C-alpha positions as CSV (number, residue, x, y, z in Angstrom):
1,X,6.9,-22.8,7.6
2,X,5.4,-19.6,9.3
3,X,1.9,-18.8,8.1
4,X,1.6,-15.5,6.2
5,X,0.6,-12.5,8.2
6,X,-0.7,-10.0,5.7
7,X,-3.1,-7.3,6.6
8,X,-4.8,-5.2,3.9
9,X,-6.3,-1.8,4.9
10,X,-8.5,-0.1,2.3
11,X,-10.5,3.1,2.4
12,X,-11.3,6.4,0.7
13,X,-9.4,9.6,1.0
14,X,-9.3,10.8,4.6
15,X,-11.0,7.6,5.8
16,X,-8.4,6.9,8.5
17,X,-6.7,4.0,6.7
18,X,-3.1,5.2,7.2
19,X,-3.7,6.0,10.9
20,X,-5.4,2.6,11.4
21,X,-2.5,0.8,9.7
22,X,0.1,2.7,11.8
23,X,-1.8,1.8,15.0
24,X,-1.8,-1.9,13.9
25,X,2.0,-1.7,13.3
26,X,2.6,0.0,16.6
27,X,0.4,-2.6,18.5
28,X,2.4,-5.4,16.9
29,X,5.2,-4.5,19.3
30,X,7.6,-5.5,16.5
31,X,10.3,-3.4,15.0
32,X,8.6,-1.5,12.1
33,X,9.9,-0.5,8.7
34,X,7.6,2.0,7.0
35,X,7.8,1.9,3.2
36,X,6.5,5.1,1.7
37,X,5.5,5.1,-2.0
38,X,4.8,8.8,-2.6
39,X,6.9,10.6,-5.2
40,X,8.0,13.9,-3.8
41,X,7.0,16.8,-6.1
42,X,6.8,20.6,-6.1
43,X,3.1,20.4,-5.0
44,X,3.0,22.3,-1.7
45,X,-0.3,20.7,-0.6
46,X,1.0,17.2,-1.3
47,X,4.2,18.0,0.5
48,X,2.1,19.0,3.5
49,X,0.3,15.6,3.4
50,X,3.7,13.8,3.4
51,X,4.9,16.0,6.3
52,X,1.7,15.1,8.3
53,X,2.4,11.4,7.8
54,X,6.1,11.9,8.8
55,X,5.2,13.8,12.0
56,X,2.7,11.1,13.1
57,X,5.1,8.2,12.7
58,X,7.3,7.2,15.7
59,X,10.8,8.4,15.3
60,X,12.3,4.9,15.9
61,X,10.5,3.4,12.9
62,X,12.8,2.8,9.9
63,X,11.7,4.7,6.8
64,X,12.3,3.4,3.2
65,X,11.2,5.6,0.3
66,X,10.4,3.1,-2.4
67,X,10.5,3.8,-6.1
68,X,8.6,1.6,-8.5
69,X,10.4,-1.5,-7.4
70,X,8.2,-2.0,-4.4
71,X,8.8,-5.7,-4.3
72,X,12.6,-5.2,-3.8
73,X,11.9,-2.7,-1.0
74,X,9.6,-5.2,0.7
75,X,12.1,-8.1,0.3
76,X,14.9,-6.0,1.7
77,X,12.8,-4.9,4.7
78,X,11.1,-8.2,5.5
79,X,12.3,-10.4,8.3
80,X,10.8,-12.7,10.9
81,X,9.6,-10.9,14.0
82,X,9.5,-7.6,12.1
83,X,6.6,-5.5,10.7
84,X,6.6,-3.8,7.3
85,X,4.0,-1.1,6.6
86,X,3.5,-0.2,3.0
87,X,1.7,3.1,2.5
88,X,0.3,3.1,-0.1
89,X,-0.5,1.1,-3.3
90,X,-2.5,3.9,-4.7
91,X,0.5,6.2,-5.1
92,X,2.8,3.3,-6.2
93,X,0.3,2.5,-9.0
94,X,0.2,6.2,-10.0
95,X,4.0,6.2,-10.2
96,X,3.9,3.1,-12.5
97,X,1.0,4.3,-14.7
98,X,2.0,8.0,-14.8
99,X,5.8,7.9,-15.0
100,X,8.0,10.9,-14.5
101,X,8.5,13.3,-17.3
102,X,10.4,11.8,-20.2
103,X,9.6,8.2,-19.3
104,X,7.1,6.2,-21.3
105,X,4.3,4.2,-19.8
106,X,4.9,0.5,-20.1
107,X,2.1,-1.9,-19.3
108,X,4.5,-4.8,-19.5
109,X,6.7,-3.1,-16.8
110,X,3.6,-2.4,-14.7
111,X,2.5,-6.0,-14.9
112,X,5.9,-7.3,-14.1
113,X,6.1,-5.0,-11.0
114,X,2.7,-6.2,-9.8
115,X,3.6,-9.8,-10.2
116,X,6.9,-9.2,-8.4
117,X,5.0,-7.5,-5.5
118,X,2.6,-10.4,-5.3
119,X,5.5,-12.9,-5.1
120,X,7.2,-10.8,-2.4
121,X,4.1,-10.5,-0.3
122,X,3.5,-14.3,-0.7
123,X,7.0,-15.0,0.5
124,X,7.2,-12.5,3.4
125,X,8.4,-13.9,6.7
126,X,7.3,-11.1,9.0
127,X,4.1,-9.1,9.5
128,X,3.1,-7.0,6.5
129,X,0.5,-4.3,6.5
130,X,-0.5,-2.8,3.1
131,X,-2.6,0.4,2.6
132,X,-4.6,1.3,-0.5
133,X,-7.4,3.5,-1.5
134,X,-10.8,2.1,-2.6
135,X,-11.7,4.4,-5.5
136,X,-14.1,2.2,-7.4
137,X,-17.3,3.0,-5.6
138,X,-18.4,5.8,-7.9
139,X,-19.4,6.1,-11.5
140,X,-17.2,4.9,-14.4
141,X,-14.8,7.9,-14.9
142,X,-14.5,9.9,-18.1
143,X,-11.2,9.7,-19.9
144,X,-9.2,6.6,-20.9
145,X,-6.3,7.3,-18.6
146,X,-8.5,7.7,-15.5
147,X,-10.5,4.6,-16.4
148,X,-7.2,2.6,-16.8
149,X,-6.1,3.8,-13.4
150,X,-9.4,3.0,-11.6
151,X,-9.6,-0.4,-13.3
152,X,-6.0,-1.3,-12.5
153,X,-6.2,-0.2,-8.9
154,X,-9.4,-2.3,-8.5
155,X,-7.6,-5.3,-10.0
156,X,-4.6,-4.7,-7.8
157,X,-6.7,-4.4,-4.7
158,X,-8.5,-7.7,-5.5
159,X,-5.1,-9.5,-5.9
160,X,-3.7,-8.2,-2.6
161,X,-7.0,-8.9,-0.8
162,X,-6.9,-12.5,-2.0
163,X,-3.4,-12.9,-0.6
164,X,-4.3,-11.2,2.7
165,X,-5.0,-13.0,5.9
166,X,-6.9,-10.0,7.1
167,X,-8.6,-7.1,5.3
168,X,-10.2,-4.0,6.8
169,X,-12.3,-1.3,5.1
170,X,-12.0,2.1,6.8
171,X,-15.1,4.4,6.6
172,X,-15.2,7.6,8.6
173,X,-12.4,6.4,10.8
174,X,-14.2,3.2,11.7
175,X,-12.7,-0.2,10.7
176,X,-15.0,-2.7,9.0
177,X,-13.6,-6.2,9.0
178,X,-13.8,-7.7,5.5
179,X,-11.7,-10.7,6.1
180,X,-10.4,-12.0,9.4
181,X,-7.5,-14.4,10.0
182,X,-8.6,-17.9,9.4
183,X,-11.7,-16.8,7.4
184,X,-11.3,-16.4,3.6
């Protein structure tokens, strides 16, 4: 059995986490599938962020725009001697906890999706790089919905970090090794 190769890249907004993850994927010299989790909206500023990410990625990388079933997208993209880059868990979680208009929030659905993602990551055959924001470094937020989001992202990040063979925290564009291969 091939040992798991799961790298987790965390950081705050504009910390350089996506760029760092893209560089890791590029340096792997493997074919890359980029799984984007952002839900496209009418927000012009957010659309500009998405465009910036698209322009920065190599044209030969395969793009998959995942919905809430991130586990299925990962399973379909995963293969030996292949790299999958998931960017990012933060937006994926927002899509689950803040569903589209007309859809109801289902914590059972959320928990099932997280469990499925964990299973897919644990069973991956290729190199996987996962990006997420670290938003729990401040005060406890006001508002139940915001607290739920911050708490659930913190729990999700802990679960993915535990599965990871490597974890890096990005601060001001600088990578800080949290966990290196072979060292839990």
